[in-house]
RODO-2510 file (C-alpha; in nm, 4 decimals, decimal comma):
residues 337
     n   res          X          Y          Z
     1     m     0,0000     0,0000     0,0000
     2     k     0,1113     0,3568    -0,0700
     3     d     0,0376     0,6461     0,1645
     4     i     0,2128     0,9636     0,0483
     5     r     0,1736     1,3291     0,1474
     6     n     0,1804     1,6158    -0,1044
     7     y     0,1706     1,3749    -0,3972
     8     p     0,1969     1,4964    -0,7601
     9     l    -0,0970     1,3944    -0,9810
    10     l     0,0613     1,4785    -1,3169
    11     q     0,0903     1,1087    -1,4067
    12     h    -0,2602     1,0360    -1,2794
    13     n    -0,4609     1,2550    -1,5171
    14     t    -0,4565     1,2254    -1,8951
    15     f    -0,5059     1,6010    -1,9424
    16     g    -0,1521     1,6411    -1,8092
    17     i    -0,2487     1,8983    -1,5463
    18     d     0,0368     1,9668    -1,3038
    19     a    -0,1423     1,9523    -0,9690
    20     q    -0,0978     1,7675    -0,6433
    21     c    -0,3070     1,6296    -0,3584
    22     r    -0,2543     1,6619     0,0155
    23     r    -0,2584     1,2826     0,0641
    24     f    -0,2487     0,9899    -0,1791
    25     i    -0,3492     0,6384    -0,0729
    26     e    -0,3195     0,3444    -0,3108
    27     f    -0,4513     0,0058    -0,1970
    28     s    -0,3943    -0,3303    -0,3646
    29     t    -0,6338    -0,5534    -0,1673
    30     v    -0,9858    -0,5249    -0,0296
    31     s    -0,8488    -0,5743     0,3218
    32     e    -0,6148    -0,2781     0,2818
    33     l    -0,9035    -0,0606     0,1653
    34     m    -1,1244    -0,1710     0,4543
    35     a    -0,8476    -0,0816     0,6996
    36     v    -0,7942     0,2568     0,5331
    37     c    -1,1637     0,3419     0,5543
    38     t    -1,1805     0,2696     0,9272
    39     k    -0,8851     0,5043     0,9913
    40     l    -0,9936     0,8041     0,7838
    41     t    -1,0581     1,1157     0,9911
    42     p    -1,2269     1,4505     0,9178
    43     d    -0,8778     1,5882     0,8490
    44     d    -0,8561     1,3550     0,5484
    45     q    -1,1597     1,5134     0,3828
    46     p    -1,2511     1,5821     0,1092
    47     l    -1,2007     1,2541    -0,0739
    48     l    -1,1361     1,1952    -0,4427
    49     l    -1,1835     0,8419    -0,5790
    50     l    -0,9394     0,8300    -0,8684
    51     g    -0,9178     0,5691    -1,1425
    52     g    -0,6942     0,6185    -1,4427
    53     g    -0,7631     0,9914    -1,4466
    54     s    -0,8912     0,9685    -1,8043
    55     n    -1,2244     1,1323    -1,7246
    56     l    -1,1016     1,4076    -1,4977
    57     l    -1,0127     1,7762    -1,5149
    58     l    -0,8151     1,9116    -1,2204
    59     t    -0,8656     2,2865    -1,1856
    60     g    -0,6008     2,3204    -0,9134
    61     n    -0,4337     2,1360    -0,6281
    62     f    -0,6645     1,8973    -0,4430
    63     d    -0,6655     1,9805    -0,0726
    64     g    -0,7780     1,6377     0,0385
    65     t    -0,7158     1,2630     0,0094
    66     v    -0,7035     1,0656    -0,3145
    67     l    -0,7982     0,6971    -0,2984
    68     h    -0,6681     0,4886    -0,5881
    69     s    -0,7266     0,1194    -0,6507
    70     a    -0,4450    -0,1121    -0,7508
    71     i    -0,6642    -0,4221    -0,7046
    72     m    -0,5809    -0,6487    -0,9966
    73     g    -0,6916    -0,9829    -1,1335
    74     v    -0,9310    -1,1331    -1,3871
    75     e    -1,1134    -1,4452    -1,2667
    76     k    -1,3587    -1,6619    -1,4568
    77     m    -1,6220    -1,7459    -1,1979
    78     v    -1,8741    -1,9721    -1,3685
    79     e    -2,0164    -2,0543    -1,7100
    80     e    -2,3916    -2,1033    -1,7499
    81     g    -2,5055    -2,1931    -2,0994
    82     e    -2,3771    -1,9179    -2,3284
    83     s    -2,3095    -1,6830    -2,0351
    84     v    -1,9714    -1,6555    -1,8662
    85     f    -1,9285    -1,4537    -1,5464
    86     v    -1,5942    -1,2806    -1,4983
    87     r    -1,4778    -1,0984    -1,1817
    88     v    -1,2279    -0,8186    -1,2447
    89     g    -1,0235    -0,6039    -1,0064
    90     s    -1,1100    -0,2349    -1,0194
    91     g    -0,7473    -0,1376    -1,0859
    92     e    -0,7201    -0,3375    -1,4081
    93     n    -0,6716    -0,1396    -1,7290
    94     w    -1,0026    -0,1406    -1,9160
    95     d    -0,8696    -0,2021    -2,2665
    96     d    -0,6366    -0,4771    -2,1448
    97     f    -0,9453    -0,6464    -2,0022
    98     v    -1,1335    -0,6129    -2,3333
    99     a    -0,8370    -0,7637    -2,5188
   100     f    -0,8233    -1,0506    -2,2663
   101     c    -1,1942    -1,1182    -2,3208
   102     v    -1,1561    -1,1394    -2,6984
   103     e    -0,8550    -1,3681    -2,6644
   104     n    -1,0498    -1,6018    -2,4348
   105     g    -1,3717    -1,6120    -2,6369
   106     w    -1,5766    -1,3987    -2,3968
   107     y    -1,7821    -1,1574    -2,6029
   108     g    -1,9861    -0,8421    -2,5456
   109     a    -1,7168    -0,5848    -2,4675
   110     e    -1,5586    -0,5538    -2,8164
   111     n    -1,7320    -0,2240    -2,8990
   112     l    -1,5783    -0,0702    -2,5878
   113     s    -1,2235    -0,1248    -2,7146
   114     l    -0,9555     0,1382    -2,6525
   115     i    -1,1619     0,3379    -2,4036
   116     p    -0,9020     0,4681    -2,1568
   117     g    -0,9238     0,4194    -1,7822
   118     e    -0,9644     0,1417    -1,5314
   119     v    -1,2306    -0,1225    -1,4742
   120     g    -1,3650     0,0347    -1,1565
   121     a    -1,4444     0,3564    -1,3403
   122     s    -1,6414     0,1641    -1,6042
   123     a    -1,8997     0,0800    -1,3398
   124     v    -1,9114     0,4356    -1,2067
   125     q    -1,9240     0,6213    -1,5373
   126     n    -2,1172     0,3625    -1,7404
   127     i    -1,8731     0,4041    -2,0265
   128     g    -2,0080     0,3486    -2,3747
   129     a    -1,9208     0,3480    -2,7423
   130     y    -2,0654     0,2253    -3,0731
   131     g    -2,4045     0,1258    -2,9359
   132     v    -2,2801    -0,0610    -2,6266
   133     e    -2,2598     0,0574    -2,2658
   134     a    -2,0907    -0,0994    -1,9647
   135     k    -2,4328    -0,1521    -1,8048
   136     d    -2,5140    -0,3989    -2,0838
   137     i    -2,2522    -0,6418    -1,9537
   138     i    -2,2239    -0,5554    -1,5816
   139     e    -2,3858    -0,8148    -1,3558
   140     r    -2,2785    -0,6943    -1,0106
   141     v    -2,0461    -0,4406    -0,8504
   142     e    -1,8473    -0,5119    -0,5329
   143     a    -1,7453    -0,2177    -0,3165
   144     v    -1,6435    -0,1035     0,0299
   145     e    -1,8512     0,1507     0,2224
   146     i    -1,6167     0,4315     0,3221
   147     q    -1,7900     0,5269     0,6468
   148     t    -1,7975     0,1755     0,7942
   149     g    -1,5297    -0,0160     0,6031
   150     r    -1,7756    -0,2988     0,5315
   151     r    -1,7982    -0,4884     0,2030
   152     v    -2,1136    -0,4482    -0,0037
   153     t    -2,2400    -0,5860    -0,3344
   154     f    -2,4818    -0,4155    -0,5723
   155     e    -2,6817    -0,5804    -0,8469
   156     n    -2,6893    -0,4040    -1,1843
   157     e    -3,0464    -0,2817    -1,1304
   158     e    -2,9561    -0,1134    -0,8011
   159     c    -2,7001     0,1110    -0,9724
   160     d    -2,9617     0,3055    -1,1755
   161     y    -2,7528     0,3061    -1,4904
   162     a    -2,8324     0,5582    -1,7620
   163     y    -2,6375     0,7366    -2,0353
   164     r    -2,2969     0,8027    -1,8706
   165     q    -2,4668     0,7936    -1,5323
   166     s    -2,4950     0,5774    -1,2223
   167     r    -2,5741     0,6178    -0,8540
   168     f    -2,1989     0,6105    -0,7901
   169     k    -2,1802     0,9533    -0,9553
   170     h    -2,4700     1,1000    -0,7574
   171     d    -2,6257     0,9841    -0,4287
   172     w    -2,3512     0,7241    -0,3777
   173     k    -2,0669     0,9636    -0,4607
   174     n    -1,7805     0,9272    -0,2092
   175     r    -1,9870     0,6705    -0,0171
   176     f    -1,8489     0,3561    -0,1802
   177     v    -1,5188     0,2528    -0,3379
   178     v    -1,5501    -0,0050    -0,6148
   179     t    -1,3200    -0,3052    -0,5646
   180     h    -1,4406    -0,5558    -0,8263
   181     v    -1,6846    -0,5667    -1,1157
   182     i    -1,8557    -0,8902    -1,2229
   183     f    -1,9360    -0,8977    -1,5933
   184     r    -2,1774    -1,1267    -1,7728
   185     l    -2,0221    -1,2009    -2,1115
   186     s    -2,1153    -1,4511    -2,3809
   187     t    -1,9439    -1,7406    -2,5522
   188     e    -2,1607    -1,6596    -2,8564
   189     f    -2,0325    -1,3725    -3,0714
   190     q    -2,3165    -1,1377    -3,1659
   191     p    -2,1642    -0,8321    -3,3351
   192     r    -2,3187    -0,4880    -3,2863
   193     l    -2,2483    -0,2936    -3,6071
   194     d    -2,5359    -0,0491    -3,6421
   195     y    -2,3900     0,2554    -3,4685
   196     g    -2,2196     0,5336    -3,6601
   197     n    -2,0067     0,4246    -3,9539
   198     l    -1,8962     0,0947    -3,8011
   199     r    -2,0629    -0,1412    -4,0493
   200     e    -1,9590     0,0752    -4,3460
   201     t    -1,5990     0,0891    -4,2260
   202     m    -1,5798    -0,2881    -4,1915
   203     q    -1,7300    -0,3360    -4,5376
   204     k    -1,4720    -0,0996    -4,6868
   205     k    -1,1971    -0,2987    -4,5173
   206     g    -1,3329    -0,6123    -4,6828
   207     v    -1,2659    -0,8236    -4,3764
   208     p    -1,4939    -1,0899    -4,2263
   209     v    -1,6748    -0,9818    -3,9111
   210     t    -1,4999    -1,1572    -3,6234
   211     p    -1,4386    -1,0449    -3,2642
   212     q    -1,0794    -0,9682    -3,3589
   213     t    -1,1595    -0,7643    -3,6719
   214     l    -1,4405    -0,5770    -3,4942
   215     r    -1,2105    -0,4849    -3,2065
   216     q    -0,9329    -0,3780    -3,4428
   217     t    -1,1714    -0,1684    -3,6535
   218     i    -1,2938     0,0169    -3,3468
   219     i    -0,9348     0,0725    -3,2338
   220     d    -0,8478     0,2115    -3,5774
   221     i    -1,1505     0,4447    -3,5792
   222     r    -1,0765     0,5751    -3,2292
   223     r    -0,7090     0,6318    -3,3089
   224     e    -0,8087     0,8260    -3,6197
   225     k    -1,0492     1,0506    -3,4273
   226     l    -0,8924     1,0810    -3,0816
   227     p    -0,5484     1,2011    -2,9705
   228     d    -0,3091     0,9777    -2,7805
   229     p    -0,3019     1,1267    -2,4261
   230     k     0,0678     1,0409    -2,4100
   231     e     0,1242     1,2917    -2,6901
   232     i    -0,1584     1,5452    -2,6433
   233     g    -0,3292     1,5924    -2,3079
   234     s    -0,7015     1,5205    -2,3222
   235     a    -0,9790     1,3252    -2,1518
   236     g    -1,1452     1,1816    -2,4601
   237     s    -1,4995     1,3035    -2,5174
   238     f    -1,5403     1,6116    -2,2990
   239     f    -1,9137     1,6510    -2,3631
   240     m    -2,2091     1,4121    -2,3618
   241     n    -2,4374     1,3873    -2,6623
   242     p    -2,7618     1,5596    -2,5591
   243     m    -3,0999     1,3921    -2,5853
   244     v    -3,3878     1,6188    -2,6891
   245     s    -3,7598     1,5732    -2,7310
   246     m    -3,8947     1,4709    -3,0691
   247     q    -4,0598     1,8132    -3,0963
   248     k    -3,7279     1,9925    -3,0319
   249     y    -3,5559     1,7703    -3,2859
   250     r    -3,8161     1,8519    -3,5524
   251     e    -3,7725     2,2232    -3,4872
   252     l    -3,3953     2,1931    -3,5277
   253     a    -3,4202     1,9636    -3,8312
   254     a    -3,6287     2,2286    -4,0097
   255     k    -3,3443     2,4781    -3,9600
   256     f    -3,0563     2,2295    -4,0007
   257     p    -3,1762     1,9541    -4,2396
   258     e    -2,8259     1,8014    -4,2563
   259     m    -2,8116     1,7523    -3,8779
   260     p    -2,7166     1,3923    -3,7828
   261     h    -2,9310     1,2249    -3,5182
   262     y    -3,0075     0,8931    -3,3492
   263     e    -3,3571     0,8060    -3,2322
   264     v    -3,3402     0,6787    -2,8737
   265     d    -3,7100     0,5965    -2,8531
   266     s    -4,0414     0,7385    -2,9782
   267     d    -4,0035     1,0495    -2,7623
   268     r    -3,6292     1,1240    -2,7572
   269     v    -3,3569     1,1900    -3,0122
   270     k    -2,9823     1,2044    -2,9510
   271     i    -2,7921     1,4774    -3,1369
   272     p    -2,4100     1,4578    -3,1644
   273     a    -2,2567     1,7343    -2,9528
   274     g    -1,9446     1,7226    -3,1684
   275     w    -2,1452     1,8166    -3,4758
   276     m    -2,2995     2,1159    -3,2996
   277     i    -1,9608     2,2324    -3,1704
   278     d    -1,8211     2,2000    -3,5226
   279     q    -2,1129     2,4034    -3,6600
   280     c    -2,0204     2,6762    -3,4130
   281     g    -1,6764     2,6873    -3,5714
   282     w    -1,4756     2,5475    -3,2834
   283     k    -1,3084     2,2410    -3,4363
   284     g    -0,9325     2,3023    -3,4449
   285     r    -0,9593     2,6382    -3,2666
   286     s    -0,8080     2,7357    -2,9332
   287     l    -0,8189     2,9854    -2,6509
   288     g    -0,4617     3,0263    -2,5376
   289     r    -0,3157     2,6903    -2,4369
   290     a    -0,6526     2,5086    -2,4406
   291     g    -0,7930     2,3895    -2,7721
   292     v    -1,0479     2,1786    -2,9575
   293     y    -0,8987     1,8772    -3,1315
   294     e    -0,8784     1,9249    -3,5070
   295     k    -1,0176     1,5782    -3,5856
   296     q    -1,2987     1,5586    -3,3297
   297     a    -1,4808     1,8584    -3,1854
   298     l    -1,5965     1,6626    -2,8783
   299     v    -1,2382     1,6525    -2,7544
   300     l    -1,0716     1,9383    -2,5684
   301     v    -0,6929     1,9271    -2,5553
   302     n    -0,4050     2,0679    -2,3560
   303     l    -0,1834     2,2308    -2,6168
   304     g     0,1012     2,2528    -2,3676
   305     g     0,1105     2,3872    -2,0148
   306     a    -0,2605     2,4659    -1,9933
   307     t    -0,4193     2,4907    -1,6508
   308     g    -0,7465     2,3255    -1,5628
   309     a    -0,9003     2,6720    -1,5346
   310     e    -0,8022     2,7519    -1,8956
   311     i    -0,9611     2,4310    -2,0240
   312     l    -1,2739     2,4964    -1,8194
   313     h    -1,2963     2,8506    -1,9634
   314     l    -1,2810     2,7069    -2,3158
   315     c    -1,5492     2,4538    -2,2215
   316     e    -1,7893     2,7198    -2,0942
   317     t    -1,7296     2,9403    -2,3998
   318     i    -1,8194     2,6489    -2,6289
   319     r    -2,1291     2,5631    -2,4248
   320     a    -2,2500     2,9233    -2,4501
   321     d    -2,2062     2,9218    -2,8289
   322     v    -2,3963     2,5935    -2,8684
   323     r    -2,6741     2,7215    -2,6423
   324     q    -2,7050     3,0399    -2,8484
   325     k    -2,7085     2,8646    -3,1879
   326     f    -2,9161     2,5539    -3,1091
   327     g    -3,0968     2,6290    -2,7839
   328     i    -2,9454     2,3169    -2,6282
   329     d    -2,7378     2,2814    -2,3118
   330     i    -2,4560     2,0336    -2,3608
   331     h    -2,3353     1,8707    -2,0414
   332     l    -1,9899     1,7561    -1,9419
   333     e    -1,8843     1,3934    -1,9524
   334     v    -1,5619     1,4827    -1,7718
   335     n    -1,5580     1,5234    -1,3927
   336     i    -1,4373     1,8638    -1,2724
   337     v    -1,2339     1,8752    -0,9500
***
């Protein structure tokens, strides 16, 4: 276990913000975490539960305690018919886990390839891409209650999963630390190709649809659209795609007939935030050291030495422009600290 005072967080956030925390605790077992929780005092507050830092914007030094999981391990629990249940430590790298699943013939996570971060965060954030969300494959979440240090387990339905949302982000925030996630995967490959340009891209490649080619195609698409955080600081998609009423969509479609959209159900339509930001002229532009990625307007980038406050200022300027042009509030996918 690590317990370090005045710890630099530069290597723990993909935006590359040079900030530090008052105390940093990294645990590698559930027992260590339980012991930590029973010894926390009011002086250790506030708390920040930190995964890979790939969905985080630090706006300054954090005057509190960071808890970080280094709980590792991927364990096949049981196989029932076509379903296979896999228990994964919250500190495991998400994409390494997806690759491991494909290699072992456990399917369902392929569309979530190359999403940065750790497994624990997948259950908190309900990560998603190309028509699949983490909630689609999460069976249960194991955690430790911070106040008591006791172990708890939550079924999928208890977590109130929605688009990039869960109870861990709201009424359970800083109440529980995720230690393991149990996934229900399948031994039967059922490709999901109907989101975005995925099917078209695979057809152009002229490759058969297999778990390996689907995963590689998604990796190629993401690498084409998104910067490598090791080269350009970013947190992936900074904004969520807004869902509007069918009436609001029809009003906008009359003004912007070329506007892309995805029908969620009979009453709601999802509109790509990146498209709206691009229409406002922000793709490839910058304010000082904070910019919008030239290949994907959803992504804000650190052009070198930017502070969290500079990136947040750019974010709010973009939101105001989108609100003025489309009458829509776009919300942040990234957590601001």
